[in-house]
Biopython code that builds the backbone (N, CA, C, O; Angstrom):
import numpy as np
from Bio.PDB.StructureBuilder import StructureBuilder

atoms = [
    (1, "MET", "N", (132.686, 163.172, 73.411)),
    (1, "MET", "CA", (133.244, 162.257, 74.389)),
    (1, "MET", "C", (133.508, 160.920, 73.715)),
    (1, "MET", "O", (132.666, 160.409, 72.977)),
    (2, "THR", "N", (134.650, 160.371, 73.967)),
    (2, "THR", "CA", (134.987, 159.074, 73.399)),
    (2, "THR", "C", (135.095, 158.045, 74.519)),
    (2, "THR", "O", (135.312, 158.386, 75.681)),
    (3, "TYR", "N", (134.942, 156.816, 74.153)),
    (3, "TYR", "CA", (135.021, 155.722, 75.121)),
    (3, "TYR", "C", (136.464, 155.279, 75.273)),
    (3, "TYR", "O", (137.109, 154.893, 74.298)),
    (4, "ASP", "N", (136.963, 155.334, 76.484)),
    (4, "ASP", "CA", (138.310, 154.863, 76.795)),
    (4, "ASP", "C", (138.166, 153.687, 77.746)),
    (4, "ASP", "O", (137.819, 153.893, 78.909)),
    (5, "PRO", "N", (138.421, 152.448, 77.294)),
    (5, "PRO", "CA", (138.199, 151.281, 78.149)),
    (5, "PRO", "C", (139.079, 151.263, 79.395)),
    (5, "PRO", "O", (138.781, 150.522, 80.332)),
    (6, "LEU", "N", (140.139, 152.046, 79.439)),
    (6, "LEU", "CA", (141.004, 152.079, 80.610)),
    (6, "LEU", "C", (140.485, 153.052, 81.669)),
    (6, "LEU", "O", (140.834, 152.926, 82.842)),
    (7, "ARG", "N", (139.650, 154.030, 81.268)),
    (7, "ARG", "CA", (139.223, 155.042, 82.223)),
    (7, "ARG", "C", (137.709, 155.109, 82.421)),
    (7, "ARG", "O", (137.247, 155.601, 83.450)),
    (8, "CYS", "N", (136.949, 154.635, 81.476)),
    (8, "CYS", "CA", (135.496, 154.772, 81.563)),
    (8, "CYS", "C", (134.828, 153.402, 81.603)),
    (8, "CYS", "O", (135.328, 152.426, 81.045)),
    (9, "VAL", "N", (133.697, 153.362, 82.273)),
    (9, "VAL", "CA", (132.878, 152.163, 82.289)),
    (9, "VAL", "C", (131.521, 152.554, 81.745)),
    (9, "VAL", "O", (130.859, 153.445, 82.277)),
    (10, "GLU", "N", (131.118, 151.893, 80.697)),
    (10, "GLU", "CA", (129.813, 152.189, 80.108)),
    (10, "GLU", "C", (128.714, 151.640, 81.015)),
    (10, "GLU", "O", (128.823, 150.520, 81.514)),
    (11, "ILE", "N", (127.659, 152.421, 81.229)),
    (11, "ILE", "CA", (126.569, 152.041, 82.113)),
    (11, "ILE", "C", (125.377, 151.612, 81.273)),
    (11, "ILE", "O", (124.814, 152.409, 80.522)),
    (12, "CYS", "N", (125.001, 150.361, 81.404)),
    (12, "CYS", "CA", (123.844, 149.852, 80.683)),
    (12, "CYS", "C", (122.578, 150.438, 81.300)),
    (12, "CYS", "O", (122.405, 150.413, 82.519)),
    (13, "GLY", "N", (121.696, 150.965, 80.452)),
    (13, "GLY", "CA", (120.416, 151.500, 80.923)),
    (13, "GLY", "C", (120.381, 153.003, 81.067)),
    (13, "GLY", "O", (119.345, 153.558, 81.432)),
    (14, "ASP", "N", (121.493, 153.687, 80.788)),
    (14, "ASP", "CA", (121.486, 155.154, 80.928)),
    (14, "ASP", "C", (121.129, 155.874, 79.628)),
    (14, "ASP", "O", (121.071, 157.104, 79.597)),
    (15, "GLY", "N", (120.892, 155.114, 78.558)),
    (15, "GLY", "CA", (120.493, 155.734, 77.292)),
    (15, "GLY", "C", (121.630, 156.323, 76.496)),
    (15, "GLY", "O", (121.393, 157.025, 75.514)),
    (16, "ARG", "N", (122.863, 156.055, 76.893)),
    (16, "ARG", "CA", (124.042, 156.536, 76.159)),
    (16, "ARG", "C", (124.783, 155.327, 75.610)),
    (16, "ARG", "O", (125.125, 154.404, 76.349)),
    (17, "LEU", "N", (125.022, 155.346, 74.319)),
    (17, "LEU", "CA", (125.613, 154.179, 73.671)),
    (17, "LEU", "C", (126.999, 154.515, 73.142)),
    (17, "LEU", "O", (127.182, 155.465, 72.381)),
    (18, "TYR", "N", (127.962, 153.717, 73.562)),
    (18, "TYR", "CA", (129.335, 153.853, 73.067)),
    (18, "TYR", "C", (129.751, 152.559, 72.372)),
    (18, "TYR", "O", (129.953, 152.555, 71.158)),
    (19, "VAL", "N", (129.882, 151.466, 73.117)),
    (19, "VAL", "CA", (130.310, 150.203, 72.522)),
    (19, "VAL", "C", (129.322, 149.072, 72.757)),
    (19, "VAL", "O", (129.440, 148.025, 72.120)),
    (20, "LEU", "N", (128.356, 149.243, 73.644)),
    (20, "LEU", "CA", (127.360, 148.196, 73.873)),
    (20, "LEU", "C", (126.532, 147.993, 72.614)),
    (20, "LEU", "O", (126.488, 148.861, 71.742)),
    (21, "GLU", "N", (125.882, 146.850, 72.525)),
    (21, "GLU", "CA", (125.058, 146.553, 71.352)),
    (21, "GLU", "C", (123.858, 147.508, 71.246)),
    (21, "GLU", "O", (123.492, 147.929, 70.148)),
    (22, "CYS", "N", (123.248, 147.845, 72.392)),
    (22, "CYS", "CA", (122.129, 148.778, 72.417)),
    (22, "CYS", "C", (122.001, 149.354, 73.820)),
    (22, "CYS", "O", (122.510, 148.770, 74.777)),
    (23, "ASP", "N", (121.327, 150.494, 73.953)),
    (23, "ASP", "CA", (120.982, 151.064, 75.250)),
    (23, "ASP", "C", (119.767, 151.954, 75.040)),
    (23, "ASP", "O", (119.867, 153.051, 74.491)),
    (24, "ASP", "N", (118.605, 151.456, 75.493)),
    (24, "ASP", "CA", (117.352, 152.185, 75.278)),
    (24, "ASP", "C", (116.950, 153.046, 76.472)),
    (24, "ASP", "O", (115.846, 153.588, 76.503)),
    (25, "GLY", "N", (117.828, 153.172, 77.438)),
    (25, "GLY", "CA", (117.573, 154.062, 78.567)),
    (25, "GLY", "C", (116.872, 153.398, 79.735)),
    (25, "GLY", "O", (116.430, 154.090, 80.652)),
    (26, "ASN", "N", (116.754, 152.072, 79.732)),
    (26, "ASN", "CA", (116.161, 151.370, 80.864)),
    (26, "ASN", "C", (116.728, 149.961, 80.931)),
    (26, "ASN", "O", (117.494, 149.542, 80.064)),
    (27, "LEU", "N", (116.341, 149.240, 81.974)),
    (27, "LEU", "CA", (116.787, 147.860, 82.157)),
    (27, "LEU", "C", (115.618, 146.891, 82.053)),
    (27, "LEU", "O", (115.655, 145.810, 82.642)),
    (28, "VAL", "N", (114.585, 147.265, 81.313)),
    (28, "VAL", "CA", (113.367, 146.472, 81.171)),
    (28, "VAL", "C", (113.579, 145.376, 80.134)),
    (28, "VAL", "O", (114.054, 145.637, 79.029)),
    (29, "GLU", "N", (113.224, 144.155, 80.499)),
    (29, "GLU", "CA", (113.277, 143.034, 79.560)),
    (29, "GLU", "C", (112.029, 143.055, 78.681)),
    (29, "GLU", "O", (110.969, 143.500, 79.122)),
    (30, "GLY", "N", (112.147, 142.579, 77.445)),
    (30, "GLY", "CA", (110.997, 142.430, 76.563)),
    (30, "GLY", "C", (110.668, 143.645, 75.724)),
    (30, "GLY", "O", (109.665, 143.638, 75.011)),
    (31, "ASP", "N", (111.482, 144.695, 75.785)),
    (31, "ASP", "CA", (111.204, 145.889, 74.978)),
    (31, "ASP", "C", (112.184, 146.054, 73.826)),
    (31, "ASP", "O", (112.200, 147.088, 73.158)),
    (32, "GLY", "N", (113.001, 145.032, 73.598)),
    (32, "GLY", "CA", (113.924, 145.061, 72.467)),
    (32, "GLY", "C", (115.371, 145.079, 72.872)),
    (32, "GLY", "O", (116.195, 144.390, 72.269)),
    (33, "CYS", "N", (115.700, 145.865, 73.897)),
    (33, "CYS", "CA", (117.070, 145.947, 74.402)),
    (33, "CYS", "C", (117.059, 145.388, 75.817)),
    (33, "CYS", "O", (116.388, 145.939, 76.689)),
    (34, "SER", "N", (117.786, 144.308, 76.061)),
    (34, "SER", "CA", (117.723, 143.602, 77.340)),
    (34, "SER", "C", (118.364, 144.400, 78.468)),
    (34, "SER", "O", (118.948, 145.460, 78.243)),
    (35, "SER", "N", (118.246, 143.877, 79.677)),
    (35, "SER", "CA", (118.862, 144.515, 80.841)),
    (35, "SER", "C", (120.389, 144.394, 80.803)),
    (35, "SER", "O", (121.078, 145.008, 81.618)),
    (36, "GLN", "N", (120.919, 143.608, 79.863)),
    (36, "GLN", "CA", (122.374, 143.521, 79.647)),
    (36, "GLN", "C", (122.799, 144.323, 78.422)),
    (36, "GLN", "O", (123.941, 144.226, 77.973)),
    (37, "CYS", "N", (121.864, 145.124, 77.880)),
    (37, "CYS", "CA", (122.122, 145.975, 76.715)),
    (37, "CYS", "C", (122.551, 145.188, 75.476)),
    (37, "CYS", "O", (123.496, 145.550, 74.775)),
    (38, "THR", "N", (121.822, 144.104, 75.237)),
    (38, "THR", "CA", (121.955, 143.354, 73.991)),
    (38, "THR", "C", (120.585, 143.307, 73.330)),
    (38, "THR", "O", (119.560, 143.288, 74.012)),
    (39, "ALA", "N", (120.569, 143.287, 72.008)),
    (39, "ALA", "CA", (119.298, 143.204, 71.282)),
    (39, "ALA", "C", (118.655, 141.857, 71.573)),
    (39, "ALA", "O", (119.300, 140.812, 71.486)),
    (40, "GLU", "N", (117.367, 141.900, 71.923)),
    (40, "GLU", "CA", (116.643, 140.683, 72.240)),
    (40, "GLU", "C", (116.224, 139.954, 70.968)),
    (40, "GLU", "O", (116.236, 140.528, 69.879)),
    (41, "HIS", "N", (115.850, 138.675, 71.120)),
    (41, "HIS", "CA", (115.475, 137.832, 69.994)),
    (41, "HIS", "C", (114.357, 138.491, 69.179)),
    (41, "HIS", "O", (113.368, 138.958, 69.743)),
    (42, "ASN", "N", (114.516, 138.525, 67.864)),
    (42, "ASN", "CA", (113.564, 139.099, 66.906)),
    (42, "ASN", "C", (113.472, 140.625, 66.964)),
    (42, "ASN", "O", (112.517, 141.196, 66.437)),
    (43, "TYR", "N", (114.433, 141.293, 67.586)),
    (43, "TYR", "CA", (114.459, 142.750, 67.623)),
    (43, "TYR", "C", (115.690, 143.270, 66.886)),
    (43, "TYR", "O", (116.723, 142.604, 66.824)),
    (44, "VAL", "N", (115.560, 144.458, 66.335)),
    (44, "VAL", "CA", (116.672, 145.173, 65.743)),
    (44, "VAL", "C", (116.751, 146.515, 66.459)),
    (44, "VAL", "O", (115.749, 147.220, 66.574)),
    (45, "CYS", "N", (117.942, 146.870, 66.941)),
    (45, "CYS", "CA", (118.135, 148.138, 67.643)),
    (45, "CYS", "C", (119.120, 148.989, 66.863)),
    (45, "CYS", "O", (120.126, 148.493, 66.355)),
    (46, "MET", "N", (118.817, 150.288, 66.776)),
    (46, "MET", "CA", (119.702, 151.184, 66.025)),
    (46, "MET", "C", (119.623, 152.597, 66.562)),
    (46, "MET", "O", (118.833, 152.897, 67.457)),
    (47, "ASN", "N", (120.447, 153.451, 66.007)),
    (47, "ASN", "CA", (120.475, 154.897, 66.240)),
    (47, "ASN", "C", (120.960, 155.324, 67.608)),
    (47, "ASN", "O", (120.874, 156.510, 67.926)),
    (48, "GLY", "N", (121.459, 154.434, 68.427)),
    (48, "GLY", "CA", (121.989, 154.846, 69.718)),
    (48, "GLY", "C", (123.319, 155.564, 69.568)),
    (48, "GLY", "O", (124.181, 155.144, 68.797)),
    (49, "THR", "N", (123.476, 156.657, 70.317)),
    (49, "THR", "CA", (124.725, 157.413, 70.322)),
    (49, "THR", "C", (125.031, 157.832, 71.756)),
    (49, "THR", "O", (124.310, 157.457, 72.681)),
    (50, "ALA", "N", (126.075, 158.591, 71.939)),
    (50, "ALA", "CA", (126.413, 159.106, 73.265)),
    (50, "ALA", "C", (125.348, 160.072, 73.774)),
    (50, "ALA", "O", (125.285, 160.346, 74.972)),
    (51, "ASN", "N", (124.507, 160.593, 72.871)),
    (51, "ASN", "CA", (123.488, 161.571, 73.259)),
    (51, "ASN", "C", (122.057, 161.091, 73.064)),
    (51, "ASN", "O", (121.127, 161.744, 73.537)),
    (52, "THR", "N", (121.852, 159.963, 72.377)),
    (52, "THR", "CA", (120.487, 159.475, 72.127)),
    (52, "THR", "C", (120.401, 157.983, 72.413)),
    (52, "THR", "O", (121.341, 157.227, 72.170)),
    (53, "SER", "N", (119.250, 157.583, 72.933)),
    (53, "SER", "CA", (119.007, 156.172, 73.242)),
    (53, "SER", "C", (118.796, 155.370, 71.969)),
    (53, "SER", "O", (118.412, 155.912, 70.932)),
    (54, "SER", "N", (119.050, 154.078, 72.063)),
    (54, "SER", "CA", (118.762, 153.166, 70.959)),
    (54, "SER", "C", (117.259, 153.069, 70.753)),
    (54, "SER", "O", (116.480, 153.199, 71.697)),
    (55, "ILE", "N", (116.869, 152.842, 69.525)),
    (55, "ILE", "CA", (115.470, 152.592, 69.192)),
    (55, "ILE", "C", (115.400, 151.156, 68.702)),
    (55, "ILE", "O", (116.065, 150.777, 67.738)),
    (56, "CYS", "N", (114.576, 150.360, 69.390)),
    (56, "CYS", "CA", (114.467, 148.943, 69.049)),
    (56, "CYS", "C", (113.083, 148.666, 68.481)),
    (56, "CYS", "O", (112.081, 149.177, 68.981)),
    (57, "SER", "N", (113.040, 147.862, 67.444)),
    (57, "SER", "CA", (111.751, 147.499, 66.860)),
    (57, "SER", "C", (111.714, 145.997, 66.615)),
    (57, "SER", "O", (112.729, 145.366, 66.320)),
    (58, "TYR", "N", (110.519, 145.450, 66.746)),
    (58, "TYR", "CA", (110.307, 144.024, 66.549)),
    (58, "TYR", "C", (110.458, 143.692, 65.077)),
    (58, "TYR", "O", (109.878, 144.360, 64.221)),
    (59, "ASN", "N", (111.237, 142.660, 64.784)),
    (59, "ASN", "CA", (111.518, 142.295, 63.408)),
    (59, "ASN", "C", (111.111, 140.857, 63.114)),
    (59, "ASN", "O", (111.494, 140.299, 62.086)),
    (60, "GLY", "N", (110.332, 140.255, 64.016)),
    (60, "GLY", "CA", (109.910, 138.871, 63.835)),
    (60, "GLY", "C", (108.555, 138.790, 63.160)),
    (60, "GLY", "O", (108.017, 139.793, 62.690)),
    (61, "THR", "N", (108.016, 137.597, 63.119)),
    (61, "THR", "CA", (106.711, 137.374, 62.513)),
    (61, "THR", "C", (105.630, 137.971, 63.389)),
    (61, "THR", "O", (105.622, 137.768, 64.603)),
    (62, "PHE", "N", (104.730, 138.696, 62.783)),
    (62, "PHE", "CA", (103.616, 139.324, 63.484)),
    (62, "PHE", "C", (102.343, 138.838, 62.814)),
    (62, "PHE", "O", (102.172, 138.997, 61.605)),
    (63, "ILE", "N", (101.456, 138.252, 63.590)),
    (63, "ILE", "CA", (100.245, 137.647, 63.029)),
    (63, "ILE", "C", (99.010, 138.342, 63.584)),
    (63, "ILE", "O", (98.872, 138.502, 64.796)),
    (64, "VAL", "N", (98.117, 138.751, 62.697)),
    (64, "VAL", "CA", (96.811, 139.267, 63.072)),
    (64, "VAL", "C", (95.795, 138.272, 62.530)),
    (64, "VAL", "O", (95.724, 138.048, 61.322)),
    (65, "ALA", "N", (95.002, 137.671, 63.426)),
    (65, "ALA", "CA", (94.021, 136.675, 63.025)),
    (65, "ALA", "C", (92.616, 137.192, 63.320)),
    (65, "ALA", "O", (92.319, 137.599, 64.443)),
    (66, "LEU", "N", (91.771, 137.172, 62.323)),
    (66, "LEU", "CA", (90.391, 137.610, 62.472)),
    (66, "LEU", "C", (89.600, 136.541, 63.217)),
    (66, "LEU", "O", (89.552, 135.387, 62.790)),
    (67, "ASP", "N", (88.974, 136.930, 64.339)),
    (67, "ASP", "CA", (88.131, 136.007, 65.105)),
    (67, "ASP", "C", (86.691, 136.064, 64.618)),
    (67, "ASP", "O", (86.105, 135.039, 64.272)),
    (68, "THR", "N", (86.125, 137.264, 64.592)),
    (68, "THR", "CA", (84.733, 137.426, 64.170)),
    (68, "THR", "C", (84.580, 138.703, 63.364)),
    (68, "THR", "O", (85.366, 139.641, 63.496)),
    (69, "GLY", "N", (83.569, 138.719, 62.541)),
    (69, "GLY", "CA", (83.184, 139.912, 61.799)),
    (69, "GLY", "C", (81.673, 140.048, 61.863)),
    (69, "GLY", "O", (80.959, 139.210, 61.312)),
    (70, "ASP", "N", (81.174, 141.073, 62.516)),
    (70, "ASP", "CA", (79.733, 141.250, 62.696)),
    (70, "ASP", "C", (79.253, 142.489, 61.958)),
    (70, "ASP", "O", (79.719, 143.596, 62.227)),
    (71, "LYS", "N", (78.321, 142.304, 61.025)),
    (71, "LYS", "CA", (77.696, 143.406, 60.293)),
    (71, "LYS", "C", (76.513, 143.890, 61.116)),
    (71, "LYS", "O", (75.661, 143.099, 61.521)),
    (72, "HIS", "N", (76.466, 145.191, 61.358)),
    (72, "HIS", "CA", (75.351, 145.783, 62.088)),
    (72, "HIS", "C", (74.135, 145.864, 61.165)),
    (72, "HIS", "O", (74.252, 146.374, 60.051)),
    (73, "PRO", "N", (72.972, 145.373, 61.600)),
    (73, "PRO", "CA", (71.808, 145.269, 60.705)),
    (73, "PRO", "C", (71.216, 146.613, 60.268)),
    (73, "PRO", "O", (70.517, 146.673, 59.257)),
    (74, "THR", "N", (71.481, 147.683, 61.007)),
    (74, "THR", "CA", (70.856, 148.969, 60.670)),
    (74, "THR", "C", (71.817, 149.941, 60.004)),
    (74, "THR", "O", (71.440, 151.082, 59.738)),
    (75, "SER", "N", (73.038, 149.528, 59.727)),
    (75, "SER", "CA", (73.997, 150.440, 59.086)),
    (75, "SER", "C", (75.007, 149.638, 58.278)),
    (75, "SER", "O", (75.052, 148.411, 58.358)),
    (76, "ASN", "N", (75.805, 150.337, 57.510)),
    (76, "ASN", "CA", (76.902, 149.710, 56.773)),
    (76, "ASN", "C", (78.159, 149.728, 57.636)),
    (76, "ASN", "O", (79.203, 150.232, 57.222)),
    (77, "SER", "N", (78.047, 149.178, 58.829)),
    (77, "SER", "CA", (79.156, 149.157, 59.775)),
    (77, "SER", "C", (79.502, 147.718, 60.114)),
    (77, "SER", "O", (78.616, 146.881, 60.291)),
    (78, "LEU", "N", (80.780, 147.438, 60.203)),
    (78, "LEU", "CA", (81.277, 146.092, 60.456)),
    (78, "LEU", "C", (82.212, 146.145, 61.657)),
    (78, "LEU", "O", (83.129, 146.965, 61.685)),
    (79, "THR", "N", (81.998, 145.288, 62.646)),
    (79, "THR", "CA", (82.881, 145.192, 63.804)),
    (79, "THR", "C", (83.707, 143.924, 63.676)),
    (79, "THR", "O", (83.164, 142.828, 63.541)),
    (80, "LEU", "N", (85.021, 144.081, 63.719)),
    (80, "LEU", "CA", (85.942, 142.948, 63.601)),
    (80, "LEU", "C", (86.598, 142.685, 64.952)),
    (80, "LEU", "O", (87.007, 143.619, 65.643)),
    (81, "THR", "N", (86.697, 141.421, 65.323)),
    (81, "THR", "CA", (87.423, 141.026, 66.524)),
    (81, "THR", "C", (88.621, 140.206, 66.070)),
    (81, "THR", "O", (88.484, 139.310, 65.236)),
    (82, "TYR", "N", (89.804, 140.510, 66.619)),
    (82, "TYR", "CA", (91.007, 139.862, 66.133)),
    (82, "TYR", "C", (91.962, 139.567, 67.279)),
    (82, "TYR", "O", (91.858, 140.156, 68.354)),
    (83, "ASP", "N", (92.892, 138.649, 67.040)),
    (83, "ASP", "CA", (93.946, 138.283, 67.981)),
    (83, "ASP", "C", (95.291, 138.653, 67.377)),
    (83, "ASP", "O", (95.471, 138.631, 66.160)),
    (84, "PHE", "N", (96.239, 138.997, 68.259)),
    (84, "PHE", "CA", (97.588, 139.337, 67.846)),
    (84, "PHE", "C", (98.567, 138.310, 68.373)),
    (84, "PHE", "O", (98.394, 137.777, 69.469)),
    (85, "SER", "N", (99.585, 138.039, 67.597)),
    (85, "SER", "CA", (100.667, 137.183, 68.045)),
    (85, "SER", "C", (101.964, 137.741, 67.470)),
    (85, "SER", "O", (102.032, 137.956, 66.259)),
    (86, "PRO", "N", (102.969, 137.980, 68.253)),
    (86, "PRO", "CA", (103.016, 137.861, 69.705)),
    (86, "PRO", "C", (102.214, 138.970, 70.387)),
    (86, "PRO", "O", (101.965, 140.019, 69.793)),
    (87, "PRO", "N", (101.811, 138.731, 71.640)),
    (87, "PRO", "CA", (100.992, 139.722, 72.353)),
    (87, "PRO", "C", (101.810, 140.910, 72.841)),
    (87, "PRO", "O", (102.998, 141.022, 72.539)),
    (88, "GLU", "N", (101.175, 141.783, 73.588)),
    (88, "GLU", "CA", (101.861, 142.935, 74.176)),
    (88, "GLU", "C", (103.124, 142.460, 74.866)),
    (88, "GLU", "O", (103.157, 141.292, 75.252)),
    (89, "PRO", "N", (104.162, 143.252, 75.057)),
    (89, "PRO", "CA", (104.189, 144.695, 74.906)),
    (89, "PRO", "C", (104.537, 145.183, 73.514)),
    (89, "PRO", "O", (104.847, 146.361, 73.340)),
    (90, "LEU", "N", (104.494, 144.308, 72.512)),
    (90, "LEU", "CA", (104.841, 144.732, 71.164)),
    (90, "LEU", "C", (103.805, 145.668, 70.574)),
    (90, "LEU", "O", (104.112, 146.454, 69.677)),
    (91, "ILE", "N", (102.576, 145.588, 71.071)),
    (91, "ILE", "CA", (101.490, 146.402, 70.542)),
    (91, "ILE", "C", (101.110, 147.431, 71.586)),
    (91, "ILE", "O", (100.853, 147.085, 72.739)),
    (92, "VAL", "N", (101.072, 148.685, 71.194)),
    (92, "VAL", "CA", (100.647, 149.739, 72.098)),
    (92, "VAL", "C", (99.166, 149.973, 71.865)),
    (92, "VAL", "O", (98.745, 150.361, 70.775)),
    (93, "LEU", "N", (98.385, 149.732, 72.906)),
    (93, "LEU", "CA", (96.939, 149.892, 72.798)),
    (93, "LEU", "C", (96.524, 151.272, 73.296)),
    (93, "LEU", "O", (97.120, 151.806, 74.232)),
    (94, "ASN", "N", (95.518, 151.838, 72.677)),
    (94, "ASN", "CA", (94.953, 153.115, 73.078)),
    (94, "ASN", "C", (93.568, 152.844, 73.651)),
    (94, "ASN", "O", (92.645, 152.508, 72.910)),
    (95, "ASN", "N", (93.416, 152.988, 74.975)),
    (95, "ASN", "CA", (92.152, 152.676, 75.642)),
    (95, "ASN", "C", (91.713, 151.241, 75.356)),
    (95, "ASN", "O", (90.540, 150.985, 75.082)),
    (96, "ASN", "N", (92.662, 150.309, 75.422)),
    (96, "ASN", "CA", (92.424, 148.883, 75.197)),
    (96, "ASN", "C", (91.935, 148.556, 73.792)),
    (96, "ASN", "O", (91.304, 147.519, 73.592)),
    (97, "SER", "N", (92.209, 149.408, 72.826)),
    (97, "SER", "CA", (91.846, 149.083, 71.451)),
    (97, "SER", "C", (92.940, 149.586, 70.519)),
    (97, "SER", "O", (93.742, 150.448, 70.878)),
    (98, "LEU", "N", (92.950, 149.038, 69.337)),
    (98, "LEU", "CA", (93.929, 149.410, 68.330)),
    (98, "LEU", "C", (93.193, 149.709, 67.046)),
    (98, "LEU", "O", (92.451, 148.864, 66.547)),
    (99, "ASP", "N", (93.385, 150.891, 66.506)),
    (99, "ASP", "CA", (92.698, 151.295, 65.282)),
    (99, "ASP", "C", (93.404, 150.660, 64.092)),
    (99, "ASP", "O", (94.536, 151.014, 63.766)),
    (100, "MET", "N", (92.726, 149.725, 63.455)),
    (100, "MET", "CA", (93.293, 149.043, 62.299)),
    (100, "MET", "C", (92.520, 149.371, 61.031)),
    (100, "MET", "O", (92.646, 148.658, 60.036)),
    (101, "THR", "N", (91.723, 150.436, 61.044)),
    (101, "THR", "CA", (90.906, 150.754, 59.884)),
    (101, "THR", "C", (91.744, 151.008, 58.642)),
    (101, "THR", "O", (91.291, 150.752, 57.526)),
    (102, "SER", "N", (92.969, 151.512, 58.821)),
    (102, "SER", "CA", (93.816, 151.752, 57.653)),
    (102, "SER", "C", (94.297, 150.448, 57.021)),
    (102, "SER", "O", (94.750, 150.445, 55.877)),
    (103, "MET", "N", (94.200, 149.337, 57.761)),
    (103, "MET", "CA", (94.655, 148.049, 57.246)),
    (103, "MET", "C", (93.530, 147.256, 56.582)),
    (103, "MET", "O", (93.781, 146.218, 55.970)),
    (104, "VAL", "N", (92.297, 147.737, 56.699)),
    (104, "VAL", "CA", (91.138, 147.029, 56.163)),
    (104, "VAL", "C", (90.490, 147.901, 55.104)),
    (104, "VAL", "O", (90.258, 149.089, 55.330)),
    (105, "SER", "N", (90.200, 147.326, 53.961)),
    (105, "SER", "CA", (89.537, 148.108, 52.919)),
    (105, "SER", "C", (88.529, 147.233, 52.185)),
    (105, "SER", "O", (88.661, 146.012, 52.112)),
    (106, "PHE", "N", (87.528, 147.897, 51.651)),
    (106, "PHE", "CA", (86.510, 147.244, 50.851)),
    (106, "PHE", "C", (86.400, 148.027, 49.546)),
    (106, "PHE", "O", (85.501, 148.856, 49.410)),
    (107, "PRO", "N", (87.280, 147.789, 48.595)),
    (107, "PRO", "CA", (87.337, 148.618, 47.395)),
    (107, "PRO", "C", (86.064, 148.591, 46.553)),
    (107, "PRO", "O", (85.786, 149.557, 45.843)),
    (108, "LEU", "N", (85.285, 147.517, 46.611)),
    (108, "LEU", "CA", (84.077, 147.455, 45.812)),
    (108, "LEU", "C", (82.879, 148.099, 46.505)),
    (108, "LEU", "O", (81.850, 148.324, 45.869)),
    (109, "ASN", "N", (82.996, 148.394, 47.785)),
    (109, "ASN", "CA", (81.907, 148.979, 48.564)),
    (109, "ASN", "C", (82.436, 150.188, 49.344)),
    (109, "ASN", "O", (82.674, 150.073, 50.546)),
    (110, "PRO", "N", (82.625, 151.338, 48.697)),
    (110, "PRO", "CA", (83.225, 152.487, 49.395)),
    (110, "PRO", "C", (82.374, 153.054, 50.522)),
    (110, "PRO", "O", (82.887, 153.838, 51.320)),
    (111, "GLY", "N", (81.061, 152.683, 50.625)),
    (111, "GLY", "CA", (80.214, 153.217, 51.681)),
    (111, "GLY", "C", (80.307, 152.446, 52.981)),
    (111, "GLY", "O", (79.648, 152.822, 53.950)),
    (112, "VAL", "N", (81.096, 151.387, 53.046)),
    (112, "VAL", "CA", (81.207, 150.578, 54.258)),
    (112, "VAL", "C", (82.225, 151.210, 55.195)),
    (112, "VAL", "O", (83.302, 151.619, 54.762)),
    (113, "THR", "N", (81.887, 151.289, 56.476)),
    (113, "THR", "CA", (82.842, 151.768, 57.475)),
    (113, "THR", "C", (83.233, 150.620, 58.378)),
    (113, "THR", "O", (82.443, 149.702, 58.599)),
    (114, "VAL", "N", (84.441, 150.663, 58.898)),
    (114, "VAL", "CA", (84.964, 149.615, 59.758)),
    (114, "VAL", "C", (85.282, 150.204, 61.118)),
    (114, "VAL", "O", (85.950, 151.234, 61.218)),
    (115, "THR", "N", (84.795, 149.537, 62.180)),
    (115, "THR", "CA", (85.137, 149.976, 63.537)),
    (115, "THR", "C", (85.810, 148.850, 64.286)),
    (115, "THR", "O", (86.178, 149.016, 65.449)),
]
sb = StructureBuilder()
sb.init_structure("model")
sb.init_model(0)
sb.init_chain("A")
sb.init_seg("    ")
for serial, (resi, resn, name, xyz) in enumerate(atoms, 1):
    if name == "N":
        sb.init_residue(resn, " ", resi, " ")
    sb.init_atom(name, np.array(xyz, "f"), 0.0, 1.0, " ", f" {name:<3s}", serial, name[0])
structure = sb.get_structure()
């Protein structure tokens, strides 16, 4: 199917992309593709076609700041508390937590675990 501006009207939010900047299949603001089907500030949207929705990802500065680090006295376990900027909805939380163990390492102490 091709877009004919004389006969067809593209519908923003239906997940089908012809000439709009993006269409992620909804009209939700703050998820990368606006309710007017334009890429939002600090987002990049791609891969949208007549059969697939656009995929938008945040391309701005993302900051993770360590608030506290508590070593458990009876084990080699460390609990880290951190803040994110910008906040949700950019971060998908699983049961109100985010597993960042792959981002933290202690190369000189391989027996330490991070939770």
